[in-house]
N, C-alpha and C positions, 0 to 999 in steps of 0.2 A: 551541454544542453542546459537551458535556462527556462524555468517555469515563468509564466506571465499571469497576471490577474489573480484570481482565486484558485489557481491550479497548483497541484502538488505532483512532483515526479517521485515515483517510488520504485523500489526494486523488491521483488518477491523474496521473502525469507523462507527457507526450507522449514517445514513444520512437521511435527510428528503426527501420525495418523491415529494415535490413541492418547487419552488423557493420563495423568499420573495415577488416577483411580482405575484405569483399565477400560474406560468407555471408548468405543471405536467411533471415529467421525465418519459419517456416511458420505457427506459432500464436502470435500476439502476446500472448495471455493468459498465456503462460508466461514472458515476458521483460519485461513492462511494469513499470516501477518506480512506487512510490507514495511520496509525501512525507507524513511524519507531521504531522498538524495538532493532535492532542490525544492524551493517554495517560491511562489509568485509574490510580487510586491504587495498584494492586498491580503496576504495570509499572515495573521499574527498569533493564531492559537496553536500552531504546529511549528516545530523547529526541525532543522536538518539533524538526522540521527535518530529521531523518534521512531518507535515502532507503532504502526497503525493497524486497526481493523477497518477495512474499506469494503465497499460494494464492488466486487470484482467485475460484475456484469456491466458496470458503468465506466470501467477503466478502459483507456485506449492503449493498446500495446504498441511499443516502438522498439525497433532493434537498431542499435548503434554500436559499431565496432565489436561485433560478436557478443554483445551484452543485450539483455532484454530488460526494458523498463516499461513502466505504465504511467500514464498521465491521468489523473483523476481530479475532478472538481471538489473543492472543499465541502460542498453539500453531501458528497458521497463518502465522507470520512465519518465512521461511526464512533471510534474510540482511540485514545492514545493508551498504549499498554506500557 
């Protein structure tokens, strides 16, 4: 699968439900990280392999060969971790 334009293809990383300090996350969709699998030709601030914090509500889910990926526009990437 190849991303086009300013899109990024990511795969959800399993995330803990508590912080190291013991704070419990109420909404996992707000804190789950995504690993970059592919980037579009117009993306230069994110690289393959980066871990991102993204707006999961803006991501489009795609299933390919029993794997689940998400396509998200660069505008919905909040941070590189």
